[in-house]
Residue frames as a rotation matrix with the C-alpha (Angstrom) as fourth column:
UNK 1
-0.480 0.859 0.175 27.87
0.630 0.198 0.751 -84.63
0.611 0.471 -0.636 66.52
UNK 2
-0.787 0.216 0.578 25.61
-0.404 -0.888 -0.218 -81.85
0.467 -0.405 0.786 67.67
UNK 3
-0.864 0.490 0.119 22.69
0.105 0.406 -0.908 -82.21
-0.493 -0.772 -0.403 70.04
UNK 4
-0.357 0.748 -0.560 20.27
-0.877 -0.474 -0.074 -81.26
-0.321 0.465 0.825 67.31
UNK 5
-0.518 0.303 0.800 17.79
0.274 0.945 -0.181 -83.90
-0.810 0.126 -0.572 66.19
UNK 6
-0.734 0.234 -0.638 16.95
-0.635 -0.570 0.522 -83.02
-0.241 0.788 0.567 62.55
UNK 7
0.335 0.917 0.217 13.73
-0.595 0.385 -0.706 -84.28
-0.731 0.107 0.674 61.04
UNK 8
-0.850 -0.526 0.021 14.28
-0.341 0.581 0.739 -87.37
-0.401 0.621 -0.673 58.95
UNK 9
0.127 0.936 -0.327 11.62
-0.901 -0.029 -0.433 -88.11
-0.415 0.349 0.840 56.37
UNK 10
-0.750 -0.385 0.537 11.70
-0.213 0.910 0.355 -91.89
-0.626 0.152 -0.765 55.98
UNK 11
0.261 0.928 0.266 8.40
0.214 0.213 -0.953 -91.58
-0.941 0.306 -0.143 54.15
UNK 12
0.444 -0.165 -0.881 10.38
-0.774 -0.566 -0.284 -90.20
-0.451 0.808 -0.379 51.19
UNK 13
-0.703 -0.695 0.152 11.96
-0.553 0.668 0.498 -93.64
-0.448 0.266 -0.854 50.66
UNK 14
0.035 0.714 -0.699 10.11
-0.977 0.173 0.128 -95.43
0.212 0.678 0.704 47.89
UNK 15
0.052 0.066 0.996 9.05
-0.624 0.781 -0.019 -98.85
-0.780 -0.621 0.082 49.22
UNK 16
0.951 0.308 0.008 8.68
-0.172 0.552 -0.816 -100.23
-0.255 0.775 0.578 45.71
UNK 17
0.536 -0.825 -0.178 12.36
-0.401 -0.064 -0.914 -99.59
0.742 0.561 -0.365 44.99
UNK 18
0.160 -0.564 0.810 13.68
-0.972 -0.233 0.031 -100.24
0.171 -0.793 -0.585 48.50
UNK 19
0.872 0.135 0.472 13.32
-0.242 0.954 0.175 -104.04
-0.426 -0.267 0.864 48.41
UNK 20
0.062 -0.990 0.127 16.75
-0.260 0.107 0.960 -105.58
-0.964 -0.093 -0.251 47.95
UNK 21
-0.303 -0.169 0.938 16.09
0.730 0.592 0.342 -107.31
-0.613 0.788 -0.056 44.59
UNK 22
0.680 0.589 0.436 14.12
0.733 -0.529 -0.429 -104.40
-0.022 0.611 -0.791 43.16
UNK 23
0.743 -0.502 -0.442 16.89
-0.266 -0.828 0.494 -102.03
-0.614 -0.250 -0.749 44.29
UNK 24
-0.265 -0.882 0.391 19.43
0.085 0.382 0.920 -104.16
-0.961 0.277 -0.026 42.43
UNK 25
0.013 0.377 0.926 17.28
0.957 0.265 -0.121 -104.22
-0.291 0.888 -0.357 39.28
UNK 26
0.927 0.371 -0.052 16.75
0.352 -0.910 -0.220 -100.44
-0.129 0.186 -0.974 39.37
UNK 27
0.403 -0.852 -0.333 20.48
-0.308 -0.469 0.828 -99.81
-0.862 -0.231 -0.452 39.92
UNK 28
-0.393 -0.579 0.715 21.43
0.437 0.566 0.699 -102.08
-0.809 0.587 0.030 37.05
UNK 29
0.225 0.587 0.778 18.83
0.970 -0.061 -0.235 -100.66
-0.090 0.807 -0.583 34.68
UNK 30
0.853 0.065 -0.518 19.92
0.108 -0.993 0.053 -97.11
-0.511 -0.101 -0.854 35.51
UNK 31
-0.055 -0.953 -0.299 23.29
-0.505 -0.232 0.831 -97.97
-0.861 0.196 -0.468 33.91
UNK 32
-0.970 -0.231 0.075 22.34
-0.079 0.591 0.802 -100.66
-0.230 0.773 -0.592 31.38
UNK 33
-0.124 0.991 -0.044 19.03
-0.094 -0.056 -0.994 -100.05
-0.988 -0.119 0.100 29.67
UNK 34
0.621 0.753 0.216 17.48
-0.743 0.480 0.466 -102.27
0.248 -0.450 0.858 28.44
UNK 35
-0.598 -0.718 0.356 18.62
-0.782 0.621 -0.061 -105.52
-0.178 -0.315 -0.932 29.97
UNK 36
-0.198 0.506 -0.840 17.53
-0.448 0.715 0.537 -108.99
0.872 0.483 0.085 29.06
UNK 37
0.764 0.558 0.324 15.77
-0.563 0.333 0.756 -111.23
0.314 -0.760 0.568 31.60
UNK 38
0.755 -0.510 -0.412 18.70
0.551 0.834 -0.024 -113.72
0.356 -0.209 0.911 31.68
UNK 39
-0.209 -0.829 0.519 21.11
0.292 -0.560 -0.776 -110.81
0.934 -0.011 0.358 32.18
UNK 40
0.046 0.317 0.947 19.12
-0.772 -0.590 0.235 -109.62
0.634 -0.742 0.218 35.20
UNK 41
0.956 0.218 -0.197 19.00
-0.079 0.837 0.542 -113.20
0.283 -0.503 0.817 36.55
UNK 42
0.308 -0.927 -0.213 22.78
0.696 0.373 -0.613 -113.33
0.648 0.041 0.761 36.30
UNK 43
-0.384 -0.537 0.752 23.39
0.012 -0.817 -0.577 -109.90
0.923 -0.213 0.319 37.86
UNK 44
0.067 0.509 0.858 20.92
-0.858 -0.409 0.310 -110.31
0.508 -0.757 0.410 40.73
UNK 45
-0.904 -0.412 -0.112 21.30
-0.322 0.831 -0.454 -114.02
0.280 -0.375 -0.884 41.48
UNK 46
-0.264 0.903 0.341 17.52
-0.820 -0.024 -0.571 -114.34
-0.508 -0.430 0.747 41.67
UNK 47
-0.620 0.232 0.749 15.43
0.388 0.921 0.036 -117.27
-0.682 0.313 -0.661 40.56
UNK 48
-0.835 0.357 0.418 13.16
0.375 -0.185 0.908 -116.99
0.402 0.915 0.021 37.51
UNK 49
0.090 0.981 -0.170 9.99
0.808 0.028 0.588 -116.77
0.582 -0.191 -0.791 39.59
UNK 50
0.144 -0.084 -0.986 11.38
0.838 -0.519 0.167 -114.37
-0.526 -0.850 -0.005 42.14
UNK 51
-0.838 -0.491 -0.237 12.73
0.275 -0.756 0.594 -111.98
-0.472 0.433 0.768 39.50
UNK 52
-0.656 0.652 0.379 9.49
0.464 -0.047 0.885 -112.19
0.595 0.756 -0.272 37.54
UNK 53
0.278 0.777 -0.564 7.43
0.941 -0.102 0.323 -111.32
0.194 -0.621 -0.760 40.64
UNK 54
-0.061 -0.380 -0.923 9.63
0.593 -0.757 0.273 -108.28
-0.803 -0.531 0.272 41.43
UNK 55
-0.955 -0.248 0.163 9.64
0.268 -0.487 0.831 -107.10
-0.127 0.837 0.532 37.82
UNK 56
-0.232 0.954 0.191 5.85
0.752 0.052 0.657 -107.27
0.617 0.296 -0.729 37.87
UNK 57
0.357 0.334 -0.872 5.81
0.872 -0.454 0.184 -105.06
-0.335 -0.826 -0.453 40.96
UNK 58
-0.521 -0.634 -0.571 8.15
0.318 -0.765 0.560 -102.54
-0.792 0.110 0.600 39.31
UNK 59
-0.887 0.238 0.396 6.08
0.382 -0.103 0.918 -102.67
0.259 0.966 0.001 36.16
UNK 60
0.096 0.974 -0.204 2.83
0.937 -0.020 0.349 -102.08
0.336 -0.225 -0.915 38.08
UNK 61
0.238 -0.091 -0.967 4.41
0.608 -0.763 0.221 -98.93
-0.758 -0.640 -0.126 39.56
UNK 62
0.982 0.164 0.089 5.32
0.165 -0.541 -0.825 -97.76
-0.087 0.825 -0.558 36.05
UNK 63
0.497 -0.858 -0.134 9.06
-0.495 -0.407 0.768 -97.97
-0.713 -0.315 -0.627 36.72
UNK 64
-0.706 -0.693 0.145 9.93
-0.277 0.459 0.844 -100.66
-0.651 0.556 -0.516 34.14
UNK 65
0.453 0.765 -0.458 8.42
-0.821 0.157 -0.550 -101.98
-0.349 0.625 0.699 30.95
UNK 66
-0.328 -0.495 0.805 8.89
-0.108 0.866 0.488 -105.53
-0.938 0.073 -0.338 29.82
UNK 67
0.236 0.338 -0.911 8.97
-0.939 -0.160 -0.303 -106.18
-0.248 0.927 0.280 26.09
UNK 68
-0.010 -0.146 0.989 8.50
-0.083 0.986 0.145 -109.77
-0.997 -0.080 -0.022 25.08
UNK 69
0.577 0.116 -0.808 9.56
-0.796 -0.141 -0.589 -110.91
-0.182 0.983 0.011 21.65
UNK 70
0.870 -0.321 0.373 11.92
0.358 0.933 -0.031 -113.21
-0.338 0.161 0.927 19.85
UNK 71
0.186 -0.897 -0.400 15.59
-0.789 -0.380 0.483 -113.21
-0.585 0.226 -0.779 19.05
UNK 72
-0.815 -0.242 -0.527 15.55
-0.531 0.677 0.510 -115.46
0.233 0.695 -0.680 16.01
UNK 73
-0.067 0.795 -0.603 13.35
-0.075 0.599 0.797 -118.39
0.995 0.099 0.020 17.12
UNK 74
-0.505 -0.188 -0.842 14.17
0.763 0.360 -0.538 -117.96
0.404 -0.914 -0.039 20.81
UNK 75
0.653 0.752 0.087 11.83
0.577 -0.569 0.586 -116.04
0.491 -0.332 -0.806 23.13
UNK 76
-0.551 -0.833 -0.057 13.39
0.697 -0.421 -0.581 -112.94
0.459 -0.359 0.812 24.63
UNK 77
0.690 0.689 -0.223 12.25
0.699 -0.552 0.454 -110.52
0.190 -0.470 -0.862 27.31
UNK 78
-0.473 -0.776 0.417 13.86
0.574 -0.631 -0.522 -107.11
0.668 -0.008 0.744 27.50
UNK 79
0.377 0.525 -0.763 13.36
0.920 -0.305 0.245 -104.94
-0.104 -0.795 -0.598 30.56
UNK 80
-0.223 -0.349 0.910 13.41
0.547 -0.818 -0.179 -101.19
0.807 0.458 0.373 30.04
UNK 81
-0.518 0.071 -0.852 13.64
0.732 -0.479 -0.485 -98.49
-0.443 -0.875 0.197 32.70
UNK 82
0.296 0.719 0.628 10.85
0.903 -0.426 0.062 -96.01
0.312 0.549 -0.776 31.96
UNK 83
-0.339 -0.366 0.867 11.22
0.142 -0.931 -0.337 -92.22
0.930 0.009 0.367 32.23
UNK 84
0.576 0.608 0.546 8.99
-0.507 -0.259 0.822 -92.44
0.641 -0.751 0.159 35.33
UNK 85
0.867 -0.312 -0.389 11.26
0.468 0.777 0.421 -95.14
0.171 -0.547 0.819 36.70
UNK 86
-0.149 -0.952 0.269 14.37
0.735 -0.289 -0.613 -93.00
0.661 0.106 0.743 36.11
UNK 87
-0.077 0.209 0.975 12.69
-0.363 -0.917 0.168 -90.09
0.929 -0.340 0.146 37.99
UNK 88
0.879 0.459 0.134 11.74
-0.310 0.335 0.890 -92.42
0.363 -0.823 0.436 40.85
UNK 89
0.516 -0.785 -0.342 15.29
0.780 0.596 -0.190 -93.82
0.354 -0.169 0.920 40.95
UNK 90
-0.371 -0.670 0.642 16.79
0.351 -0.742 -0.571 -90.33
0.859 0.014 0.511 41.22
UNK 91
0.247 0.544 0.802 14.26
-0.619 -0.548 0.563 -89.36
0.745 -0.636 0.201 43.93
UNK 92
0.936 0.054 -0.347 15.14
0.179 0.776 0.605 -92.56
0.301 -0.628 0.717 45.80
UNK 93
0.064 -0.996 -0.067 18.86
0.830 0.091 -0.550 -91.77
0.554 -0.021 0.832 45.63
UNK 94
-0.312 -0.121 0.942 18.17
-0.126 -0.978 -0.167 -88.21
0.942 -0.171 0.289 46.81
UNK 95
0.667 0.636 0.389 16.12
-0.501 -0.004 0.865 -89.49
0.552 -0.772 0.316 49.75
UNK 96
0.767 -0.462 -0.446 18.88
0.592 0.777 0.212 -91.95
0.249 -0.427 0.869 50.74
UNK 97
-0.260 -0.879 0.399 21.55
0.594 -0.471 -0.652 -89.21
0.761 0.068 0.645 50.48
UNK 98
0.010 0.353 0.936 19.43
-0.494 -0.812 0.312 -86.99
0.869 -0.466 0.166 52.73
UNK 99
0.925 0.374 -0.059 18.96
-0.170 0.549 0.818 -89.80
0.339 -0.747 0.572 55.25
UNK 100
0.483 -0.827 -0.286 22.63
0.823 0.541 -0.172 -90.70
0.297 -0.153 0.943 55.24
UNK 101
-0.205 -0.547 0.812 23.64
0.217 -0.834 -0.507 -87.01
0.954 0.072 0.290 55.55
UNK 102
0.512 0.465 0.723 21.89
-0.584 -0.428 0.689 -86.91
0.630 -0.775 0.052 58.92
UNK 103
0.992 -0.089 -0.092 23.90
0.127 0.751 0.648 -89.81
0.011 -0.654 0.756 60.29
UNK 104
0.288 -0.950 0.122 27.36
0.684 0.115 -0.721 -88.51
0.670 0.291 0.683 59.42
């Protein structure tokens, strides 16, 4: 490791995405879009209330969209990654790669 101390821009890390549960949701939705609420519960291990709170935060940022409807007579919520959310996800990954590149 060289004696150089490169500038690290931790401000480039999106705090909305960086929370552990929100990070898991964004990662899952980047591969499986849309996902049902029960599917996200299963994949993240979150409780109903906790997942709902974090989805609301992602939705407020414009990163996901929740579509509520019915599957037959059963209520169903589908969570979609928005185009803005996909851009934010890619920017988050780029920021993390940059940060990790400085520590190698």
